[in-house]
C-alpha positions in Angstrom: 34.2 141.6 173.5 34.6 138.7 171.2 37.3 135.9 171.1 38.0 134.9 167.8 41.3 133.3 168.6 39.9 129.9 168.6 39.0 129.5 164.9 39.5 126.4 162.8 42.1 127.3 160.3 42.7 123.7 159.0 39.8 123.0 156.4 41.0 120.4 153.7 40.5 121.9 150.1 38.2 118.7 149.3 35.8 119.8 152.1 35.8 123.3 150.9 35.0 122.6 147.5 32.2 120.4 148.8 30.5 123.0 150.7 30.6 125.3 148.0 29.0 122.8 145.6 26.4 121.9 148.3 25.7 125.5 148.8 25.3 126.5 145.3 22.9 123.5 144.6 20.9 124.3 147.8 20.6 128.0 146.5 19.5 126.8 143.2 16.7 124.6 144.7 15.4 127.0 146.9 15.3 130.2 144.2 14.8 128.5 140.8 11.5 126.7 141.4 9.7 129.4 143.5 10.9 132.1 140.6 9.9 129.9 137.8 6.5 129.5 139.1 6.1 133.2 140.2 7.1 134.4 136.6 5.2 131.6 134.7 2.1 132.4 136.6 2.6 136.4 136.0 3.5 136.1 132.2 0.6 133.7 131.3 -2.1 135.1 133.3 -1.0 138.5 134.2 -1.7 138.0 137.9 1.1 139.3 140.2 -0.4 138.4 143.7 -1.4 134.9 142.6 2.0 134.2 141.4 3.9 135.6 144.2 1.6 133.8 146.8 2.1 130.3 144.9 6.0 131.3 144.4 6.3 132.3 148.1 4.5 129.0 149.0 6.6 126.9 147.1 9.7 128.6 148.5 8.7 128.2 152.1 7.7 124.5 151.4 10.8 123.8 150.0 12.7 125.6 152.9 11.0 123.1 155.3 12.7 120.2 153.7 16.1 122.1 153.3 17.8 120.0 156.1 16.9 116.6 154.3 17.6 118.0 151.1 21.3 119.5 152.5 21.9 115.9 153.8 21.1 113.9 150.7 23.1 116.4 148.6 26.3 116.1 151.3 26.1 112.1 151.0 25.9 112.4 147.0 29.0 114.8 146.8 31.0 112.5 149.1 
């Protein structure tokens, strides 16, 4: 069915650590601003729908630029 015998097993420890850091920063960049806006709008105005729309919009705008952000973070970590 699937042939997994050609997997790469020789990933260096430095590359693995760099991948973990970049992935962690990307997760924080994607979630924290949109979650902060959503919760801030919800707690200060009481409007759940408006907070969800603005938070979701910021999340998808950030998602549109994630490849550039990922390249920038990878360059910084190198």
